[in-house]
C-alpha positions as CSV (number, residue, x, y, z in Angstrom):
1,M,102.4,81.6,70.9
2,S,101.4,81.0,67.2
3,D,100.3,83.8,65.0
4,G,96.8,82.3,64.9
5,A,96.4,82.8,61.1
6,A,93.1,80.7,61.0
7,R,91.2,82.9,63.4
8,V,91.4,86.1,61.7
9,E,90.4,85.9,58.1
10,S,88.1,88.8,57.0
11,R,87.4,90.3,60.3
12,L,88.7,93.6,58.9
13,A,87.6,93.2,55.5
14,G,87.0,96.7,53.8
15,K,88.7,98.6,56.5
16,V,91.7,100.8,56.4
17,A,94.1,101.0,59.2
18,V,97.1,103.3,60.0
19,V,99.6,101.8,62.3
20,V,101.8,104.6,63.6
21,G,105.1,103.0,64.9
22,G,104.6,100.0,62.3
23,G,108.3,99.5,62.0
24,Q,110.5,98.2,64.8
25,T,113.8,98.1,66.7
26,P,116.0,95.4,64.9
27,G,116.1,92.1,66.8
28,E,115.3,88.5,66.9
29,T,111.4,88.8,67.4
30,L,108.6,90.8,66.2
31,G,107.7,94.2,67.8
32,N,104.1,95.0,68.8
33,G,103.4,97.5,66.0
34,R,104.6,95.3,63.2
35,A,102.8,92.3,64.5
36,S,99.6,94.2,64.8
37,A,100.1,95.5,61.1
38,L,100.6,92.0,59.8
39,L,97.6,90.7,61.7
40,Y,95.3,93.6,60.6
41,A,96.2,93.0,57.0
42,R,95.7,89.3,57.4
43,A,92.3,90.0,58.6
44,G,91.4,92.0,55.4
45,A,92.5,95.6,56.2
46,R,94.4,97.8,53.9
47,V,97.2,99.3,56.1
48,V,99.3,102.4,56.1
49,V,102.5,101.5,58.0
50,A,103.9,104.9,59.4
51,D,107.2,105.1,61.2
52,R,110.0,107.5,61.6
53,D,112.1,104.9,59.8
54,R,110.8,104.5,56.4
55,E,113.1,101.6,55.8
56,S,111.6,99.6,58.9
57,A,108.1,100.5,57.7
58,A,108.9,99.3,54.3
59,E,110.1,96.0,55.6
60,T,106.7,95.6,57.5
61,C,104.9,96.3,54.2
62,E,107.1,93.7,52.4
63,M,106.1,91.2,54.9
64,I,102.3,92.0,54.4
65,A,102.7,91.9,50.7
66,E,104.4,88.4,50.9
67,A,101.4,87.1,52.8
68,G,99.1,88.4,50.2
69,G,98.0,91.6,51.9
70,T,98.0,95.3,51.0
71,A,100.1,97.9,52.7
72,E,101.7,101.2,52.0
73,P,104.8,102.6,53.9
74,Y,105.0,106.3,55.1
75,Q,107.7,108.2,56.8
76,A,106.4,110.2,59.7
77,D,107.3,111.6,63.1
78,A,104.3,111.2,65.2
79,T,105.1,113.9,67.4
80,V,104.8,116.5,64.7
81,A,101.5,117.9,64.0
82,F,102.1,118.7,60.3
83,E,103.5,115.3,59.5
84,C,100.5,113.6,61.1
85,S,98.2,115.7,59.0
86,E,100.2,114.7,56.0
87,L,100.0,111.2,57.0
88,T,96.2,111.4,57.2
89,A,95.9,113.1,53.9
90,H,98.3,110.2,52.2
91,C,96.0,107.6,53.7
92,L,92.8,109.2,52.2
93,E,94.4,109.8,49.0
94,T,95.8,106.2,48.7
95,F,92.9,104.1,50.0
96,G,90.0,106.6,50.2
97,A,89.2,106.0,53.9
98,L,90.6,105.9,57.3
99,D,88.7,103.5,59.8
100,I,91.3,102.5,62.3
101,L,94.2,104.5,63.9
102,H,96.7,102.4,66.0
103,N,99.3,104.4,68.0
104,N,102.2,102.2,68.9
105,V,105.2,104.7,69.4
106,G,107.0,104.8,72.8
107,I,110.5,105.1,74.1
108,G,112.1,104.4,77.7
109,A,115.8,104.6,77.2
110,H,117.8,106.3,80.0
111,D,114.9,106.4,82.3
112,S,115.4,105.6,86.0
113,G,114.2,106.7,89.3
114,L,113.4,110.3,90.6
115,T,116.9,111.0,91.8
116,S,118.7,109.7,88.8
117,V,116.5,110.5,85.7
118,G,118.0,113.4,83.8
119,E,115.9,116.3,82.9
120,A,116.5,115.9,79.0
121,H,115.7,112.2,79.2
122,W,112.5,113.0,81.1
123,D,111.6,115.8,78.5
124,A,112.2,113.3,75.7
125,I,110.2,110.4,77.1
126,L,107.2,112.5,78.1
127,N,107.3,114.3,74.7
128,V,107.5,111.2,72.4
129,N,105.1,109.1,74.4
130,L,102.3,111.6,74.9
131,K,102.7,113.6,71.7
132,S,102.9,110.4,69.6
133,V,99.4,109.8,70.7
134,L,98.0,113.3,70.7
135,M,99.1,114.4,67.3
136,P,97.8,111.5,65.3
137,C,94.6,111.7,67.1
138,K,94.2,115.3,66.5
139,A,94.9,114.7,62.7
140,V,92.3,111.7,62.5
141,V,89.5,112.5,64.8
142,P,88.1,115.2,62.8
143,I,88.1,112.9,59.6
144,M,86.4,110.1,61.7
145,R,83.8,112.5,63.1
146,E,83.0,113.6,59.6
147,R,82.7,110.0,58.4
148,G,80.4,109.1,61.4
149,G,82.7,106.7,63.3
150,G,86.1,105.0,63.6
151,V,88.4,103.2,66.0
152,I,91.5,104.4,67.9
153,L,93.8,102.1,69.7
154,N,96.5,103.3,71.9
155,I,99.3,101.3,73.2
156,S,100.3,101.8,76.7
157,S,102.1,99.9,79.2
158,V,101.3,97.9,82.4
159,A,104.0,100.0,83.8
160,A,101.4,102.8,84.1
161,I,99.8,100.9,87.0
162,A,102.6,98.4,88.2
163,A,105.7,99.0,90.2
164,T,108.7,100.1,88.0
165,R,111.9,102.1,88.4
166,M,111.2,104.0,85.3
167,I,109.4,107.2,86.5
168,A,109.2,108.9,83.2
169,Y,108.1,105.9,81.3
170,K,105.5,105.2,83.9
171,T,104.1,108.8,84.0
172,S,103.9,109.1,80.4
173,K,102.0,105.8,80.1
174,A,99.6,106.7,82.8
175,G,98.9,109.9,80.7
176,V,98.2,107.7,77.6
177,N,95.6,105.9,79.8
178,A,94.1,109.1,80.9
179,M,94.1,110.5,77.3
180,T,92.4,107.4,76.1
181,Q,89.6,107.7,78.5
182,Q,89.2,111.4,77.9
183,L,89.1,110.9,74.1
184,A,86.7,108.0,74.5
185,L,84.1,110.0,76.3
186,A,84.5,113.2,74.2
187,N,84.1,111.3,70.9
188,A,81.4,108.5,71.8
189,R,78.6,110.7,70.4
190,F,80.4,110.7,67.1
191,G,80.6,106.9,66.9
192,I,84.3,106.8,67.6
193,R,85.7,104.2,69.9
194,V,88.9,104.7,71.8
195,N,90.7,102.1,73.9
196,A,94.1,101.2,75.0
197,I,96.3,98.0,75.6
198,M,98.7,97.7,78.4
199,P,101.2,95.2,77.4
200,G,103.2,93.5,80.3
201,L,106.5,91.7,79.8
202,I,106.6,91.0,76.1
203,D,109.4,89.5,74.2
204,T,110.0,92.3,71.6
205,P,113.3,93.8,70.3
206,M,112.8,97.1,72.0
207,A,112.7,95.4,75.4
208,I,115.1,92.7,75.0
209,E,117.7,94.4,72.9
210,G,117.3,97.6,74.9
211,F,117.8,96.0,78.3
212,S,120.7,93.7,76.9
213,A,122.6,96.6,75.7
214,A,121.9,98.9,78.7
215,R,123.0,96.3,81.1
216,G,125.7,94.5,79.2
217,V,123.8,91.2,79.7
218,A,123.1,88.5,77.1
219,R,119.5,88.4,75.7
220,D,118.9,84.9,76.9
221,V,119.6,86.1,80.5
222,I,117.2,88.9,80.1
223,R,114.6,86.8,78.6
224,A,115.0,84.3,81.6
225,E,114.8,87.0,84.2
226,R,111.6,88.4,82.7
227,D,109.9,85.1,82.1
228,E,110.2,84.4,85.8
229,R,108.3,87.5,86.6
230,V,105.2,86.6,84.9
231,P,102.5,84.9,86.9
232,L,100.8,82.9,83.9
233,H,102.5,79.6,83.0
234,R,102.6,78.4,79.4
235,D,103.8,74.9,78.6
236,G,104.5,74.3,82.3
237,R,106.6,77.4,83.1
238,P,106.3,81.1,83.4
239,R,106.8,82.9,80.0
240,M,106.7,86.3,78.7
241,G,104.2,87.2,76.1
242,S,105.0,87.6,72.4
243,A,103.9,90.5,70.0
244,W,101.2,88.2,68.8
245,D,99.5,88.3,72.2
246,V,99.1,92.0,71.9
247,A,98.2,92.0,68.2
248,H,95.4,89.7,68.8
249,A,94.1,91.8,71.6
250,A,94.3,94.7,69.4
251,L,92.4,93.0,66.5
252,F,89.6,92.3,68.9
253,L,89.5,96.0,70.0
254,V,89.6,97.5,66.5
255,S,87.1,95.0,65.0
256,D,83.3,95.2,65.0
257,E,83.3,92.3,67.5
258,S,84.1,95.0,70.2
259,G,81.5,97.4,68.8
260,F,80.2,98.4,72.3
261,V,83.6,98.7,74.0
262,T,85.1,102.1,74.4
263,G,87.2,103.8,77.0
264,V,88.7,100.4,78.1
265,V,92.4,100.0,79.1
266,L,93.1,96.4,78.7
267,P,96.1,94.6,80.2
268,V,97.7,92.0,78.0
269,D,100.4,90.9,80.7
270,G,99.9,87.3,81.9
271,G,98.5,88.4,85.2
272,T,101.3,90.9,86.2
273,S,98.7,93.8,87.0
274,V,96.7,91.4,89.2
275,R,99.4,91.6,91.9
276,I,98.6,95.1,92.5
277,G,97.1,95.6,96.0
């Protein structure tokens, strides 16, 4: 899929967005966080790209600058309350506002089924995938309440509702969905909208490089296997989505076009979740 440059201009003009997890795992394709940060900037937002890996965040910002946008890298661990508070303060000091919070952090390495998953891996996945949503929201929501509104978008996974052997990842992403709905209801009266996206099989470095390394299988083999699992055909065959598919859905949910949408958990999965039931 193309990046759809002609469709996004000025949709976020005057907005300031913080993309948490806006760097990415090294690889051949774009990650969801980086693609969303690029698209937000192209739509007119000024973007703070936050990541535990400052170098990766800076790479995203360089790509934004090369395309004529405005972005600032920031190093932060999204599971640490103090660092999230400092991130919020930095955004306000740098750009004078904070309109959009996009939470994109997630891990799933070493996950497996009930009888195989290790306690340390369970703890790590639940800790990162839930606290990386909770802590940025705790830092940002008071600011948004004071300002009279804002938008929060959490990146979950279709694994939350679809069959998977990854018990910790599935449980954590189901928790992200529940947290999204609770935050949406609790903050609706403050004019804050909170939604989530559940990506399905997406061709991102985290997915392809991760499974390739874990299984010792070539990337093209992993891609072919994942393509065949997608119900939706493109160009006459089943194909995974790209990070741009997630980014365009994200742009809609953080823009004023979705101004009456809150508490939604949107699958972006080529029909994978339709198979449930």
